[in-house]
PyMOL Python script that loads the backbone (N, CA, C, O; Angstrom):
from pymol import cmd

cmd.read_pdbstr("""\
ATOM      1  N   MET A   1       0.837  -1.173   0.000  1.00  0.00           N
ATOM      2  CA  MET A   1       0.000   0.000   0.000  1.00  0.00           C
ATOM      3  C   MET A   1       0.888   1.243   0.000  1.00  0.00           C
ATOM      4  O   MET A   1       1.929   1.272   0.656  1.00  0.00           O
ATOM      5  N   VAL A   2       0.476   2.246  -0.726  1.00  0.00           N
ATOM      6  CA  VAL A   2       1.203   3.509  -0.811  1.00  0.00           C
ATOM      7  C   VAL A   2       0.574   4.498   0.162  1.00  0.00           C
ATOM      8  O   VAL A   2      -0.647   4.644   0.213  1.00  0.00           O
ATOM      9  N   LYS A   3       1.423   5.174   0.933  1.00  0.00           N
ATOM     10  CA  LYS A   3       0.959   6.138   1.932  1.00  0.00           C
ATOM     11  C   LYS A   3       1.570   7.507   1.662  1.00  0.00           C
ATOM     12  O   LYS A   3       2.672   7.623   1.124  1.00  0.00           O
ATOM     13  N   ILE A   4       0.831   8.532   2.046  1.00  0.00           N
ATOM     14  CA  ILE A   4       1.364   9.893   2.083  1.00  0.00           C
ATOM     15  C   ILE A   4       1.598  10.167   3.559  1.00  0.00           C
ATOM     16  O   ILE A   4       0.664  10.152   4.360  1.00  0.00           O
ATOM     17  N   ARG A   5       2.848  10.417   3.910  1.00  0.00           N
ATOM     18  CA  ARG A   5       3.189  10.582   5.322  1.00  0.00           C
ATOM     19  C   ARG A   5       4.329  11.574   5.493  1.00  0.00           C
ATOM     20  O   ARG A   5       4.897  12.071   4.521  1.00  0.00           O
ATOM     21  N   LEU A   6       4.651  11.852   6.765  1.00  0.00           N
ATOM     22  CA  LEU A   6       5.723  12.787   7.079  1.00  0.00           C
ATOM     23  C   LEU A   6       7.007  12.018   7.348  1.00  0.00           C
ATOM     24  O   LEU A   6       6.997  10.979   8.008  1.00  0.00           O
ATOM     25  N   SER A   7       8.104  12.539   6.832  1.00  0.00           N
ATOM     26  CA  SER A   7       9.422  11.982   7.065  1.00  0.00           C
ATOM     27  C   SER A   7      10.229  13.046   7.799  1.00  0.00           C
ATOM     28  O   SER A   7      10.374  14.164   7.304  1.00  0.00           O
ATOM     29  N   ARG A   8      10.755  12.709   8.975  1.00  0.00           N
ATOM     30  CA  ARG A   8      11.425  13.704   9.820  1.00  0.00           C
ATOM     31  C   ARG A   8      12.859  13.952   9.369  1.00  0.00           C
ATOM     32  O   ARG A   8      13.586  13.022   9.021  1.00  0.00           O
ATOM     33  N   PHE A   9      13.246  15.205   9.383  1.00  0.00           N
ATOM     34  CA  PHE A   9      14.641  15.591   9.240  1.00  0.00           C
ATOM     35  C   PHE A   9      14.837  16.849  10.069  1.00  0.00           C
ATOM     36  O   PHE A   9      13.866  17.398  10.588  1.00  0.00           O
ATOM     37  N   GLY A  10      16.051  17.309  10.203  1.00  0.00           N
ATOM     38  CA  GLY A  10      16.351  18.423  11.093  1.00  0.00           C
ATOM     39  C   GLY A  10      17.084  17.902  12.315  1.00  0.00           C
ATOM     40  O   GLY A  10      17.149  16.694  12.544  1.00  0.00           O
ATOM     41  N   SER A  11      17.631  18.812  13.091  1.00  0.00           N
ATOM     42  CA  SER A  11      18.431  18.419  14.237  1.00  0.00           C
ATOM     43  C   SER A  11      17.560  18.137  15.457  1.00  0.00           C
ATOM     44  O   SER A  11      16.338  18.281  15.411  1.00  0.00           O
ATOM     45  N   THR A  12      18.207  17.734  16.544  1.00  0.00           N
ATOM     46  CA  THR A  12      17.512  17.453  17.795  1.00  0.00           C
ATOM     47  C   THR A  12      16.794  18.711  18.283  1.00  0.00           C
ATOM     48  O   THR A  12      17.370  19.799  18.271  1.00  0.00           O
ATOM     49  N   HIS A  13      15.570  18.568  18.700  1.00  0.00           N
ATOM     50  CA  HIS A  13      14.713  19.661  19.191  1.00  0.00           C
ATOM     51  C   HIS A  13      14.418  20.710  18.118  1.00  0.00           C
ATOM     52  O   HIS A  13      13.974  21.810  18.446  1.00  0.00           O
ATOM     53  N   ASN A  14      14.653  20.395  16.855  1.00  0.00           N
ATOM     54  CA  ASN A  14      14.354  21.309  15.751  1.00  0.00           C
ATOM     55  C   ASN A  14      13.783  20.495  14.589  1.00  0.00           C
ATOM     56  O   ASN A  14      14.425  20.367  13.547  1.00  0.00           O
ATOM     57  N   PRO A  15      12.583  19.945  14.764  1.00  0.00           N
ATOM     58  CA  PRO A  15      12.052  19.061  13.723  1.00  0.00           C
ATOM     59  C   PRO A  15      11.571  19.816  12.494  1.00  0.00           C
ATOM     60  O   PRO A  15      11.011  20.908  12.589  1.00  0.00           O
ATOM     61  N   HIS A  16      11.799  19.218  11.359  1.00  0.00           N
ATOM     62  CA  HIS A  16      11.234  19.634  10.080  1.00  0.00           C
ATOM     63  C   HIS A  16      10.775  18.343   9.431  1.00  0.00           C
ATOM     64  O   HIS A  16      11.358  17.285   9.667  1.00  0.00           O
ATOM     65  N   TYR A  17       9.749  18.421   8.626  1.00  0.00           N
ATOM     66  CA  TYR A  17       9.222  17.214   8.004  1.00  0.00           C
ATOM     67  C   TYR A  17       9.080  17.406   6.509  1.00  0.00           C
ATOM     68  O   TYR A  17       8.738  18.492   6.041  1.00  0.00           O
ATOM     69  N   ARG A  18       9.343  16.348   5.762  1.00  0.00           N
ATOM     70  CA  ARG A  18       9.018  16.292   4.350  1.00  0.00           C
ATOM     71  C   ARG A  18       7.704  15.536   4.237  1.00  0.00           C
ATOM     72  O   ARG A  18       7.498  14.539   4.929  1.00  0.00           O
ATOM     73  N   VAL A  19       6.827  15.999   3.380  1.00  0.00           N
ATOM     74  CA  VAL A  19       5.599  15.265   3.082  1.00  0.00           C
ATOM     75  C   VAL A  19       5.937  14.406   1.873  1.00  0.00           C
ATOM     76  O   VAL A  19       6.210  14.929   0.793  1.00  0.00           O
ATOM     77  N   VAL A  20       5.918  13.080   2.055  1.00  0.00           N
ATOM     78  CA  VAL A  20       6.387  12.169   1.018  1.00  0.00           C
ATOM     79  C   VAL A  20       5.352  11.102   0.705  1.00  0.00           C
ATOM     80  O   VAL A  20       4.470  10.802   1.510  1.00  0.00           O
ATOM     81  N   VAL A  21       5.486  10.542  -0.480  1.00  0.00           N
ATOM     82  CA  VAL A  21       4.717   9.369  -0.889  1.00  0.00           C
ATOM     83  C   VAL A  21       5.669   8.190  -0.752  1.00  0.00           C
ATOM     84  O   VAL A  21       6.737   8.179  -1.363  1.00  0.00           O
ATOM     85  N   ALA A  22       5.286   7.198   0.046  1.00  0.00           N
ATOM     86  CA  ALA A  22       6.182   6.074   0.304  1.00  0.00           C
ATOM     87  C   ALA A  22       5.392   4.782   0.430  1.00  0.00           C
ATOM     88  O   ALA A  22       4.198   4.792   0.732  1.00  0.00           O
ATOM     89  N   ASP A  23       6.073   3.675   0.193  1.00  0.00           N
ATOM     90  CA  ASP A  23       5.501   2.361   0.431  1.00  0.00           C
ATOM     91  C   ASP A  23       5.352   2.207   1.941  1.00  0.00           C
ATOM     92  O   ASP A  23       6.262   2.565   2.689  1.00  0.00           O
ATOM     93  N   ALA A  24       4.227   1.683   2.395  1.00  0.00           N
ATOM     94  CA  ALA A  24       3.947   1.557   3.824  1.00  0.00           C
ATOM     95  C   ALA A  24       4.948   0.653   4.531  1.00  0.00           C
ATOM     96  O   ALA A  24       5.116   0.760   5.746  1.00  0.00           O
ATOM     97  N   ARG A  25       5.611  -0.228   3.805  1.00  0.00           N
ATOM     98  CA  ARG A  25       6.565  -1.153   4.418  1.00  0.00           C
ATOM     99  C   ARG A  25       7.934  -0.540   4.653  1.00  0.00           C
ATOM    100  O   ARG A  25       8.764  -1.141   5.336  1.00  0.00           O
ATOM    101  N   ARG A  26       8.188   0.635   4.107  1.00  0.00           N
ATOM    102  CA  ARG A  26       9.479   1.301   4.271  1.00  0.00           C
ATOM    103  C   ARG A  26       9.556   1.994   5.635  1.00  0.00           C
ATOM    104  O   ARG A  26       8.522   2.378   6.181  1.00  0.00           O
ATOM    105  N   PRO A  27      10.764   2.163   6.198  1.00  0.00           N
ATOM    106  CA  PRO A  27      10.889   2.882   7.463  1.00  0.00           C
ATOM    107  C   PRO A  27      10.516   4.359   7.314  1.00  0.00           C
ATOM    108  O   PRO A  27      10.490   4.891   6.205  1.00  0.00           O
ATOM    109  N   ARG A  28      10.233   5.007   8.428  1.00  0.00           N
ATOM    110  CA  ARG A  28       9.765   6.393   8.410  1.00  0.00           C
ATOM    111  C   ARG A  28      10.699   7.309   7.635  1.00  0.00           C
ATOM    112  O   ARG A  28      10.238   8.111   6.823  1.00  0.00           O
ATOM    113  N   ASP A  29      11.998   7.207   7.868  1.00  0.00           N
ATOM    114  CA  ASP A  29      12.950   8.089   7.202  1.00  0.00           C
ATOM    115  C   ASP A  29      13.687   7.379   6.071  1.00  0.00           C
ATOM    116  O   ASP A  29      14.731   7.846   5.617  1.00  0.00           O
ATOM    117  N   GLY A  30      13.144   6.255   5.619  1.00  0.00           N
ATOM    118  CA  GLY A  30      13.769   5.499   4.538  1.00  0.00           C
ATOM    119  C   GLY A  30      13.452   6.102   3.182  1.00  0.00           C
ATOM    120  O   GLY A  30      13.039   7.257   3.078  1.00  0.00           O
ATOM    121  N   GLY A  31      13.650   5.305   2.151  1.00  0.00           N
ATOM    122  CA  GLY A  31      13.411   5.776   0.795  1.00  0.00           C
ATOM    123  C   GLY A  31      11.945   6.082   0.551  1.00  0.00           C
ATOM    124  O   GLY A  31      11.066   5.524   1.207  1.00  0.00           O
ATOM    125  N   TYR A  32      11.694   6.954  -0.378  1.00  0.00           N
ATOM    126  CA  TYR A  32      10.327   7.318  -0.718  1.00  0.00           C
ATOM    127  C   TYR A  32      10.186   7.416  -2.227  1.00  0.00           C
ATOM    128  O   TYR A  32      11.179   7.463  -2.952  1.00  0.00           O
ATOM    129  N   ILE A  33       8.946   7.447  -2.692  1.00  0.00           N
ATOM    130  CA  ILE A  33       8.658   7.505  -4.123  1.00  0.00           C
ATOM    131  C   ILE A  33       8.757   8.938  -4.632  1.00  0.00           C
ATOM    132  O   ILE A  33       9.390   9.198  -5.655  1.00  0.00           O
ATOM    133  N   GLU A  34       8.123   9.872  -3.908  1.00  0.00           N
ATOM    134  CA  GLU A  34       8.111  11.272  -4.350  1.00  0.00           C
ATOM    135  C   GLU A  34       7.998  12.196  -3.150  1.00  0.00           C
ATOM    136  O   GLU A  34       7.310  11.884  -2.178  1.00  0.00           O
ATOM    137  N   ASN A  35       8.671  13.324  -3.220  1.00  0.00           N
ATOM    138  CA  ASN A  35       8.607  14.366  -2.201  1.00  0.00           C
ATOM    139  C   ASN A  35       7.536  15.368  -2.634  1.00  0.00           C
ATOM    140  O   ASN A  35       7.636  15.950  -3.714  1.00  0.00           O
ATOM    141  N   LEU A  36       6.512  15.574  -1.802  1.00  0.00           N
ATOM    142  CA  LEU A  36       5.418  16.492  -2.144  1.00  0.00           C
ATOM    143  C   LEU A  36       5.601  17.887  -1.578  1.00  0.00           C
ATOM    144  O   LEU A  36       4.945  18.825  -2.030  1.00  0.00           O
ATOM    145  N   GLY A  37       6.473  18.043  -0.604  1.00  0.00           N
ATOM    146  CA  GLY A  37       6.673  19.362  -0.012  1.00  0.00           C
ATOM    147  C   GLY A  37       7.283  19.244   1.364  1.00  0.00           C
ATOM    148  O   GLY A  37       7.864  18.214   1.707  1.00  0.00           O
ATOM    149  N   HIS A  38       7.153  20.310   2.164  1.00  0.00           N
ATOM    150  CA  HIS A  38       7.720  20.302   3.504  1.00  0.00           C
ATOM    151  C   HIS A  38       6.786  20.980   4.492  1.00  0.00           C
ATOM    152  O   HIS A  38       5.858  21.698   4.119  1.00  0.00           O
ATOM    153  N   TYR A  39       7.069  20.723   5.789  1.00  0.00           N
ATOM    154  CA  TYR A  39       6.249  21.233   6.882  1.00  0.00           C
ATOM    155  C   TYR A  39       7.152  21.517   8.070  1.00  0.00           C
ATOM    156  O   TYR A  39       7.923  20.654   8.488  1.00  0.00           O
ATOM    157  N   ASP A  40       7.059  22.733   8.618  1.00  0.00           N
ATOM    158  CA  ASP A  40       7.815  23.118   9.802  1.00  0.00           C
ATOM    159  C   ASP A  40       6.821  23.362  10.935  1.00  0.00           C
ATOM    160  O   ASP A  40       6.162  24.402  10.948  1.00  0.00           O
ATOM    161  N   PRO A  41       6.693  22.434  11.888  1.00  0.00           N
ATOM    162  CA  PRO A  41       5.696  22.599  12.955  1.00  0.00           C
ATOM    163  C   PRO A  41       6.004  23.752  13.905  1.00  0.00           C
ATOM    164  O   PRO A  41       5.107  24.229  14.601  1.00  0.00           O
ATOM    165  N   ARG A  42       7.255  24.209  13.947  1.00  0.00           N
ATOM    166  CA  ARG A  42       7.616  25.300  14.850  1.00  0.00           C
ATOM    167  C   ARG A  42       7.327  26.667  14.244  1.00  0.00           C
ATOM    168  O   ARG A  42       7.408  27.682  14.936  1.00  0.00           O
ATOM    169  N   LYS A  43       6.993  26.701  12.969  1.00  0.00           N
ATOM    170  CA  LYS A  43       6.643  27.936  12.261  1.00  0.00           C
ATOM    171  C   LYS A  43       7.727  28.999  12.404  1.00  0.00           C
ATOM    172  O   LYS A  43       7.448  30.147  12.750  1.00  0.00           O
ATOM    173  N   THR A  44       8.978  28.596  12.130  1.00  0.00           N
ATOM    174  CA  THR A  44      10.103  29.514  12.271  1.00  0.00           C
ATOM    175  C   THR A  44      10.237  30.477  11.093  1.00  0.00           C
ATOM    176  O   THR A  44      11.021  31.424  11.162  1.00  0.00           O
ATOM    177  N   SER A  45       9.482  30.250  10.010  1.00  0.00           N
ATOM    178  CA  SER A  45       9.515  31.170   8.872  1.00  0.00           C
ATOM    179  C   SER A  45       8.094  31.388   8.363  1.00  0.00           C
ATOM    180  O   SER A  45       7.164  30.685   8.758  1.00  0.00           O
ATOM    181  N   ASP A  46       7.944  32.363   7.489  1.00  0.00           N
ATOM    182  CA  ASP A  46       6.618  32.631   6.918  1.00  0.00           C
ATOM    183  C   ASP A  46       6.144  31.478   6.054  1.00  0.00           C
ATOM    184  O   ASP A  46       4.942  31.239   5.939  1.00  0.00           O
ATOM    185  N   ASN A  47       7.072  30.767   5.453  1.00  0.00           N
ATOM    186  CA  ASN A  47       6.761  29.673   4.538  1.00  0.00           C
ATOM    187  C   ASN A  47       6.931  28.336   5.272  1.00  0.00           C
ATOM    188  O   ASN A  47       7.763  27.516   4.882  1.00  0.00           O
ATOM    189  N   HIS A  48       6.133  28.113   6.349  1.00  0.00           N
ATOM    190  CA  HIS A  48       6.319  26.905   7.148  1.00  0.00           C
ATOM    191  C   HIS A  48       5.638  25.671   6.564  1.00  0.00           C
ATOM    192  O   HIS A  48       5.928  24.553   6.990  1.00  0.00           O
ATOM    193  N   VAL A  49       4.742  25.850   5.600  1.00  0.00           N
ATOM    194  CA  VAL A  49       4.124  24.716   4.911  1.00  0.00           C
ATOM    195  C   VAL A  49       4.152  24.996   3.417  1.00  0.00           C
ATOM    196  O   VAL A  49       3.708  26.053   2.968  1.00  0.00           O
ATOM    197  N   LYS A  50       4.670  24.054   2.657  1.00  0.00           N
ATOM    198  CA  LYS A  50       4.654  24.181   1.204  1.00  0.00           C
ATOM    199  C   LYS A  50       4.379  22.798   0.635  1.00  0.00           C
ATOM    200  O   LYS A  50       5.158  21.869   0.847  1.00  0.00           O
ATOM    201  N   ILE A  51       3.269  22.658  -0.090  1.00  0.00           N
ATOM    202  CA  ILE A  51       2.843  21.376  -0.643  1.00  0.00           C
ATOM    203  C   ILE A  51       2.549  21.561  -2.126  1.00  0.00           C
ATOM    204  O   ILE A  51       1.960  22.565  -2.527  1.00  0.00           O
ATOM    205  N   ASN A  52       2.959  20.597  -2.935  1.00  0.00           N
ATOM    206  CA  ASN A  52       2.602  20.568  -4.349  1.00  0.00           C
ATOM    207  C   ASN A  52       1.202  19.941  -4.424  1.00  0.00           C
ATOM    208  O   ASN A  52       1.061  18.719  -4.463  1.00  0.00           O
ATOM    209  N   VAL A  53       0.175  20.793  -4.444  1.00  0.00           N
ATOM    210  CA  VAL A  53      -1.221  20.357  -4.368  1.00  0.00           C
ATOM    211  C   VAL A  53      -1.589  19.470  -5.550  1.00  0.00           C
ATOM    212  O   VAL A  53      -2.281  18.466  -5.377  1.00  0.00           O
ATOM    213  N   GLU A  54      -1.144  19.820  -6.725  1.00  0.00           N
ATOM    214  CA  GLU A  54      -1.473  19.038  -7.931  1.00  0.00           C
ATOM    215  C   GLU A  54      -0.971  17.599  -7.820  1.00  0.00           C
ATOM    216  O   GLU A  54      -1.707  16.660  -8.125  1.00  0.00           O
ATOM    217  N   ARG A  55       0.270  17.422  -7.386  1.00  0.00           N
ATOM    218  CA  ARG A  55       0.836  16.077  -7.253  1.00  0.00           C
ATOM    219  C   ARG A  55       0.177  15.311  -6.097  1.00  0.00           C
ATOM    220  O   ARG A  55      -0.021  14.100  -6.194  1.00  0.00           O
ATOM    221  N   ALA A  56      -0.165  16.012  -5.005  1.00  0.00           N
ATOM    222  CA  ALA A  56      -0.838  15.355  -3.880  1.00  0.00           C
ATOM    223  C   ALA A  56      -2.191  14.819  -4.326  1.00  0.00           C
ATOM    224  O   ALA A  56      -2.541  13.684  -4.003  1.00  0.00           O
ATOM    225  N   GLU A  57      -2.951  15.615  -5.057  1.00  0.00           N
ATOM    226  CA  GLU A  57      -4.253  15.157  -5.549  1.00  0.00           C
ATOM    227  C   GLU A  57      -4.090  14.008  -6.538  1.00  0.00           C
ATOM    228  O   GLU A  57      -4.925  13.103  -6.575  1.00  0.00           O
ATOM    229  N   HIS A  58      -3.024  14.031  -7.342  1.00  0.00           N
ATOM    230  CA  HIS A  58      -2.745  12.930  -8.264  1.00  0.00           C
ATOM    231  C   HIS A  58      -2.548  11.623  -7.492  1.00  0.00           C
ATOM    232  O   HIS A  58      -3.137  10.600  -7.842  1.00  0.00           O
ATOM    233  N   TRP A  59      -1.719  11.657  -6.440  1.00  0.00           N
ATOM    234  CA  TRP A  59      -1.446  10.436  -5.681  1.00  0.00           C
ATOM    235  C   TRP A  59      -2.684   9.945  -4.931  1.00  0.00           C
ATOM    236  O   TRP A  59      -2.892   8.738  -4.811  1.00  0.00           O
ATOM    237  N   ILE A  60      -3.491  10.851  -4.434  1.00  0.00           N
ATOM    238  CA  ILE A  60      -4.734  10.447  -3.753  1.00  0.00           C
ATOM    239  C   ILE A  60      -5.677   9.790  -4.750  1.00  0.00           C
ATOM    240  O   ILE A  60      -6.339   8.806  -4.420  1.00  0.00           O
ATOM    241  N   ALA A  61      -5.744  10.323  -5.966  1.00  0.00           N
ATOM    242  CA  ALA A  61      -6.577   9.716  -7.016  1.00  0.00           C
ATOM    243  C   ALA A  61      -6.071   8.324  -7.389  1.00  0.00           C
ATOM    244  O   ALA A  61      -6.858   7.470  -7.798  1.00  0.00           O
ATOM    245  N   GLN A  62      -4.764   8.086  -7.251  1.00  0.00           N
ATOM    246  CA  GLN A  62      -4.182   6.782  -7.560  1.00  0.00           C
ATOM    247  C   GLN A  62      -4.354   5.792  -6.408  1.00  0.00           C
ATOM    248  O   GLN A  62      -4.000   4.622  -6.553  1.00  0.00           O
ATOM    249  N   GLY A  63      -4.891   6.235  -5.264  1.00  0.00           N
ATOM    250  CA  GLY A  63      -5.160   5.335  -4.151  1.00  0.00           C
ATOM    251  C   GLY A  63      -4.236   5.470  -2.966  1.00  0.00           C
ATOM    252  O   GLY A  63      -4.318   4.659  -2.043  1.00  0.00           O
ATOM    253  N   ALA A  64      -3.357   6.459  -2.947  1.00  0.00           N
ATOM    254  CA  ALA A  64      -2.464   6.661  -1.803  1.00  0.00           C
ATOM    255  C   ALA A  64      -3.284   7.113  -0.598  1.00  0.00           C
ATOM    256  O   ALA A  64      -4.158   7.971  -0.722  1.00  0.00           O
ATOM    257  N   GLN A  65      -3.001   6.536   0.562  1.00  0.00           N
ATOM    258  CA  GLN A  65      -3.728   6.847   1.781  1.00  0.00           C
ATOM    259  C   GLN A  65      -2.883   7.764   2.666  1.00  0.00           C
ATOM    260  O   GLN A  65      -1.796   7.365   3.085  1.00  0.00           O
ATOM    261  N   PRO A  66      -3.352   8.988   2.965  1.00  0.00           N
ATOM    262  CA  PRO A  66      -2.587   9.864   3.856  1.00  0.00           C
ATOM    263  C   PRO A  66      -2.771   9.453   5.317  1.00  0.00           C
ATOM    264  O   PRO A  66      -3.837   8.976   5.707  1.00  0.00           O
ATOM    265  N   THR A  67      -1.720   9.641   6.121  1.00  0.00           N
ATOM    266  CA  THR A  67      -1.837   9.430   7.558  1.00  0.00           C
ATOM    267  C   THR A  67      -2.662  10.577   8.132  1.00  0.00           C
ATOM    268  O   THR A  67      -2.944  11.548   7.431  1.00  0.00           O
ATOM    269  N   GLN A  68      -3.053  10.473   9.408  1.00  0.00           N
ATOM    270  CA  GLN A  68      -3.875  11.525  10.012  1.00  0.00           C
ATOM    271  C   GLN A  68      -3.176  12.879   9.996  1.00  0.00           C
ATOM    272  O   GLN A  68      -3.788  13.885   9.640  1.00  0.00           O
ATOM    273  N   THR A  69      -1.916  12.914  10.371  1.00  0.00           N
ATOM    274  CA  THR A  69      -1.179  14.174  10.401  1.00  0.00           C
ATOM    275  C   THR A  69      -0.978  14.725   8.999  1.00  0.00           C
ATOM    276  O   THR A  69      -1.140  15.924   8.769  1.00  0.00           O
ATOM    277  N   ALA A  70      -0.626  13.855   8.066  1.00  0.00           N
ATOM    278  CA  ALA A  70      -0.439  14.304   6.687  1.00  0.00           C
ATOM    279  C   ALA A  70      -1.755  14.834   6.118  1.00  0.00           C
ATOM    280  O   ALA A  70      -1.759  15.819   5.379  1.00  0.00           O
ATOM    281  N   LYS A  71      -2.850  14.198   6.454  1.00  0.00           N
ATOM    282  CA  LYS A  71      -4.162  14.645   5.976  1.00  0.00           C
ATOM    283  C   LYS A  71      -4.474  16.045   6.496  1.00  0.00           C
ATOM    284  O   LYS A  71      -5.001  16.875   5.754  1.00  0.00           O
ATOM    285  N   ARG A  72      -4.156  16.317   7.759  1.00  0.00           N
ATOM    286  CA  ARG A  72      -4.390  17.636   8.346  1.00  0.00           C
ATOM    287  C   ARG A  72      -3.548  18.697   7.642  1.00  0.00           C
ATOM    288  O   ARG A  72      -4.040  19.788   7.355  1.00  0.00           O
ATOM    289  N   VAL A  73      -2.291  18.385   7.363  1.00  0.00           N
ATOM    290  CA  VAL A  73      -1.404  19.335   6.680  1.00  0.00           C
ATOM    291  C   VAL A  73      -1.877  19.562   5.247  1.00  0.00           C
ATOM    292  O   VAL A  73      -1.910  20.701   4.781  1.00  0.00           O
ATOM    293  N   LEU A  74      -2.238  18.499   4.551  1.00  0.00           N
ATOM    294  CA  LEU A  74      -2.712  18.630   3.169  1.00  0.00           C
ATOM    295  C   LEU A  74      -4.011  19.428   3.103  1.00  0.00           C
ATOM    296  O   LEU A  74      -4.188  20.263   2.216  1.00  0.00           O
ATOM    297  N   LYS A  75      -4.913  19.169   4.042  1.00  0.00           N
ATOM    298  CA  LYS A  75      -6.187  19.879   4.057  1.00  0.00           C
ATOM    299  C   LYS A  75      -5.984  21.376   4.287  1.00  0.00           C
ATOM    300  O   LYS A  75      -6.723  22.191   3.735  1.00  0.00           O
ATOM    301  N   SER A  76      -4.995  21.741   5.093  1.00  0.00           N
ATOM    302  CA  SER A  76      -4.727  23.153   5.347  1.00  0.00           C
ATOM    303  C   SER A  76      -4.233  23.874   4.098  1.00  0.00           C
ATOM    304  O   SER A  76      -4.332  25.097   4.003  1.00  0.00           O
ATOM    305  N   GLN A  77      -3.701  23.117   3.143  1.00  0.00           N
ATOM    306  CA  GLN A  77      -3.208  23.693   1.894  1.00  0.00           C
ATOM    307  C   GLN A  77      -4.230  23.610   0.750  1.00  0.00           C
ATOM    308  O   GLN A  77      -3.949  24.038  -0.370  1.00  0.00           O
ATOM    309  N   GLY A  78      -5.410  23.061   1.038  1.00  0.00           N
ATOM    310  CA  GLY A  78      -6.471  23.039   0.041  1.00  0.00           C
ATOM    311  C   GLY A  78      -6.531  21.804  -0.828  1.00  0.00           C
ATOM    312  O   GLY A  78      -7.151  21.834  -1.890  1.00  0.00           O
ATOM    313  N   VAL A  79      -5.903  20.717  -0.407  1.00  0.00           N
ATOM    314  CA  VAL A  79      -5.960  19.466  -1.177  1.00  0.00           C
ATOM    315  C   VAL A  79      -7.336  18.854  -0.975  1.00  0.00           C
ATOM    316  O   VAL A  79      -7.833  18.775   0.148  1.00  0.00           O
ATOM    317  N   LYS A  80      -7.948  18.422  -2.076  1.00  0.00           N
ATOM    318  CA  LYS A  80      -9.284  17.810  -2.020  1.00  0.00           C
ATOM    319  C   LYS A  80      -9.163  16.294  -1.909  1.00  0.00           C
ATOM    320  O   LYS A  80      -8.340  15.681  -2.589  1.00  0.00           O
ATOM    321  N   PHE A  81      -9.981  15.693  -1.053  1.00  0.00           N
ATOM    322  CA  PHE A  81      -9.948  14.244  -0.843  1.00  0.00           C
ATOM    323  C   PHE A  81     -11.132  13.574  -1.483  1.00  0.00           C
ATOM    324  O   PHE A  81     -11.267  12.352  -1.406  1.00  0.00           O
TER     325      PHE A  81
END
""", "prot")
cmd.dss("prot")
cmd.show_as("cartoon", "prot")
cmd.util.cbc("prot")
cmd.orient("prot")
């Protein structure tokens, strides 16, 4: 199954996440199929969320299942489910 989920990067106590399309069997920070954008939960810049909406909707149409957190981030950017 293909999932849309967050992959963590950044240093200790400074999390940043990539919103990625990955096989559900892969580890959280392992390889992924496509990078859809990024998310900074600490909101350290004006551009703390950036998502490629067109590609996200494409993957959802193909059957990719977003996790709860990824769904919340995608919905905030206007992705239709």
